[in-house]
C-alpha positions as CSV (number, residue, x, y, z in Angstrom):
1,M,14.0,-17.2,-1.8
2,S,10.3,-17.3,-1.0
3,L,8.0,-14.3,-1.2
4,L,7.8,-14.2,2.6
5,E,11.5,-14.1,2.8
6,K,11.7,-11.3,0.3
7,A,9.0,-9.4,2.3
8,E,11.3,-9.6,5.4
9,S,13.5,-7.0,3.7
10,L,10.7,-4.5,3.6
11,P,11.2,-1.6,6.1
12,V,7.7,-1.8,7.7
13,H,7.7,-1.5,11.5
14,S,5.2,-4.4,12.0
15,R,4.6,-7.7,10.4
16,T,1.3,-9.1,9.3
17,P,0.5,-12.5,10.9
18,P,-0.9,-15.5,9.0
19,E,-4.2,-15.2,11.0
20,W,-4.9,-11.9,9.2
21,A,-4.6,-13.5,5.8
22,R,-6.8,-16.5,6.7
23,A,-9.5,-14.2,8.0
24,V,-9.7,-11.8,5.0
25,L,-9.5,-14.6,2.5
26,A,-12.6,-16.1,4.0
27,D,-14.6,-13.4,2.1
28,P,-12.7,-13.2,-1.2
29,I,-15.4,-11.1,-3.0
30,A,-15.3,-8.4,-0.3
31,L,-11.5,-8.5,-0.3
32,L,-11.4,-8.1,-4.1
33,I,-13.8,-5.2,-4.0
34,D,-11.6,-3.4,-1.5
35,H,-8.5,-4.2,-3.5
36,A,-10.1,-2.9,-6.7
37,F,-10.8,0.5,-5.0
38,L,-7.3,0.5,-3.6
39,E,-5.9,0.2,-7.2
40,K,-8.3,2.8,-8.5
41,K,-7.3,5.3,-5.8
42,A,-3.6,4.6,-6.4
43,A,-4.0,5.4,-10.0
44,Q,-5.9,8.6,-9.2
45,N,-3.2,9.6,-6.7
46,A,-0.5,9.3,-9.2
47,I,-2.4,11.4,-11.7
48,E,-3.0,14.1,-9.1
49,L,0.6,14.1,-8.1
50,L,1.6,14.4,-11.7
51,T,0.2,18.0,-12.0
52,R,0.3,19.3,-8.4
53,W,3.8,18.6,-7.1
54,P,6.5,19.7,-6.9
55,G,6.3,23.4,-7.6
56,E,9.5,23.3,-9.6
57,W,10.6,20.8,-12.3
58,L,12.0,17.6,-10.9
59,P,13.8,15.2,-13.2
60,G,11.9,11.9,-13.5
61,W,8.7,13.2,-11.9
62,I,6.5,13.0,-15.0
63,E,7.9,9.6,-16.1
64,T,7.4,8.2,-12.6
65,M,3.8,9.3,-12.1
66,T,2.6,8.4,-15.5
67,G,4.3,4.9,-15.1
68,V,2.7,4.4,-11.7
69,A,-0.7,5.5,-13.0
70,R,-0.4,3.1,-15.9
71,D,0.6,0.2,-13.6
72,E,-2.2,0.8,-11.1
73,A,-4.8,1.0,-13.9
74,A,-3.6,-2.3,-15.2
75,H,-3.8,-3.8,-11.7
76,L,-7.4,-2.4,-11.4
77,S,-8.2,-4.2,-14.7
78,Q,-6.8,-7.5,-13.4
79,V,-8.7,-7.3,-10.1
80,T,-12.0,-6.3,-11.5
81,R,-11.8,-9.0,-14.2
82,I,-11.4,-11.7,-11.4
83,L,-14.1,-9.9,-9.3
84,T,-16.7,-9.8,-12.1
85,R,-16.0,-13.4,-13.2
86,R,-16.9,-14.4,-9.6
87,G,-20.1,-12.5,-9.6
88,G,-19.0,-9.5,-7.6
89,R,-19.4,-5.8,-8.5
90,L,-18.1,-2.5,-7.4
91,G,-20.2,-0.1,-5.4
92,R,-20.3,3.6,-6.0
93,G,-18.4,4.6,-2.8
94,H,-15.6,3.2,-0.7
95,R,-14.1,4.2,2.6
96,N,-10.5,3.6,3.6
97,A,-9.8,4.6,7.2
98,Y,-6.2,3.5,7.0
99,A,-5.3,5.7,4.0
100,K,-7.4,8.6,5.3
101,T,-5.5,8.6,8.7
102,L,-2.2,8.3,6.9
103,R,-2.9,11.4,5.0
104,T,-3.4,13.4,8.2
105,L,0.4,13.0,8.7
106,V,1.1,15.2,5.7
107,R,2.3,18.6,6.7
108,L,0.7,21.3,4.6
109,G,2.6,23.9,2.6
110,G,5.7,24.0,0.4
111,Q,8.4,21.4,0.1
112,N,7.3,19.5,3.2
113,E,3.9,18.8,1.8
114,A,5.4,17.6,-1.5
115,M,7.8,15.2,0.3
116,D,5.2,14.0,2.8
117,R,2.7,13.3,0.1
118,V,5.1,11.2,-1.8
119,L,6.2,9.4,1.3
120,V,2.7,8.6,2.3
121,S,2.2,7.1,-1.1
122,A,5.3,5.0,-0.5
123,L,3.9,3.9,2.9
124,I,0.7,2.5,1.2
125,E,2.7,0.8,-1.5
126,V,5.2,-0.9,0.9
127,R,2.4,-2.1,3.2
128,S,0.4,-3.4,0.3
129,C,3.6,-5.2,-0.9
130,E,4.0,-6.8,2.5
131,R,0.4,-7.9,2.6
132,F,0.5,-9.3,-0.9
133,A,3.3,-11.6,0.2
134,V,1.3,-12.9,3.2
135,L,-1.8,-13.4,1.1
136,A,0.1,-15.2,-1.6
137,A,1.7,-17.5,0.9
138,H,-1.6,-18.4,2.6
139,A,-4.2,-18.3,-0.2
140,E,-5.6,-21.8,-1.0
141,D,-7.3,-20.3,-4.0
142,E,-4.7,-20.7,-6.8
143,E,-6.0,-17.7,-8.8
144,L,-5.8,-15.3,-5.9
145,A,-2.4,-16.6,-4.8
146,A,-1.1,-16.0,-8.3
147,L,-2.6,-12.5,-8.4
148,Y,-1.0,-11.5,-5.2
149,K,2.4,-13.0,-6.1
150,A,2.4,-11.1,-9.4
151,L,1.5,-7.8,-7.8
152,F,4.2,-8.1,-5.1
153,S,7.1,-7.0,-7.3
154,S,5.2,-4.1,-8.8
155,E,4.3,-2.7,-5.4
156,M,8.0,-3.2,-4.4
157,G,9.1,-1.1,-7.3
158,H,6.5,1.6,-6.6
159,Y,7.4,2.2,-3.0
160,K,11.1,2.5,-4.0
161,V,10.5,5.0,-6.8
162,F,8.3,7.1,-4.5
163,L,11.1,7.1,-1.8
164,R,13.7,8.1,-4.4
165,L,11.5,11.0,-5.5
166,A,11.2,12.2,-1.9
167,Q,14.9,12.1,-1.6
168,K,15.2,14.2,-4.7
169,I,12.7,16.8,-3.3
170,S,14.3,17.3,0.1
171,G,17.7,15.5,0.0
172,R,18.5,12.0,1.2
173,A,19.1,12.8,4.9
174,V,15.9,14.8,5.4
175,A,13.7,12.4,3.4
176,N,15.1,9.3,5.1
177,A,14.6,10.7,8.6
178,R,11.0,11.6,7.8
179,W,10.5,8.2,6.2
180,E,11.5,6.5,9.5
181,Q,9.1,8.7,11.4
182,L,6.2,7.9,9.1
183,L,7.0,4.1,9.1
184,A,6.6,4.1,12.9
185,E,3.3,6.0,12.6
186,E,2.0,3.7,9.9
187,A,2.5,0.6,12.1
188,K,0.5,2.3,14.9
189,I,-2.3,3.3,12.5
190,L,-2.5,-0.1,11.0
191,A,-2.7,-1.8,14.4
192,A,-5.6,0.5,15.3
193,Q,-7.7,-0.6,12.2
194,E,-10.8,-2.7,12.7
195,P,-10.7,-6.2,11.3
196,G,-12.5,-7.1,8.2
197,P,-12.0,-8.3,4.6
198,R,-9.9,-5.3,3.5
199,M,-6.3,-5.0,2.3
200,H,-5.4,-2.7,5.2
201,S,-7.6,-4.0,8.0
202,G,-6.6,-4.8,11.5
203,V,-5.8,-8.3,12.8
204,P,-8.9,-10.2,14.0
205,H,-9.6,-10.2,17.7
206,S,-10.9,-13.5,19.2
207,G,-7.7,-14.0,21.1
208,L,-5.5,-14.1,18.0
209,P,-2.1,-12.5,18.3
210,V,-1.6,-8.9,17.1
211,P,1.3,-7.9,15.0
212,E,4.3,-6.7,16.9
213,V,5.0,-3.0,16.4
214,Y,8.7,-2.2,16.7
215,S,11.2,0.5,16.1
216,T,14.2,0.2,13.9
217,P,17.4,0.7,15.9
C-alpha cells in the first residue's frame, strides 16, 4: 500500500491536492524553516501539556507527553540538520495562523479545556501526517521525500495517542463527537489559509483547484 493510500484512511475532512505540494516544494528552504518551527512548537506543546492538564491523575499522561516531546525534538533535529546543510537558518520568530486559529476553538475551563487542548493537538498531527504523505509522493528531491515518508508514521501515532487521551478525559462518546466537530472546523480553517511555502498553507490560487471540504456522514 502506498503512502497516499494509507493517508486516505486519515479522518481529515479535506484532502490536499498535488498542486499544493508542487507549489511549496518550489521553495524548499522556506518550507524547511516552517517545518522546523512546527516541530519545535509541537515539542513545547507536549511539555506544556505534561504539567498543566488534566487536573487529576490520568494513566498514561506523563508517558505520552514525554514520548511525544522526545519524538518532536528528534524531528526538529532531523529537519534543522537538513536545513543548515543547505545553507538555511532559523529566524527568531515564527507565525502560524493555522495553529493560532485552531487554538481559538478550545473552550476554556475545566475538563472541556483539557479535552479540547488535546484534540487540537491531534488535529495538527493528523493534518501534518496527511501533508507529509502528499509531499513524499510529489517531492523530486530524494532527501526531502525520504524525510516526509519517515515522519508520516510518527505523526500517525501521535494523533492516535492524543485522541485516546481525549477519550480517557471525557469518555469515548463525548470525545468522538467533539472530534468530529473539530475536524470539520479544521478543514474550513485550512481552506482559508494563504498560500505559501508552509506546512499548513492554503492551496495556491492561479486557477488551481481547491481541496474539497466535506462532512463525514
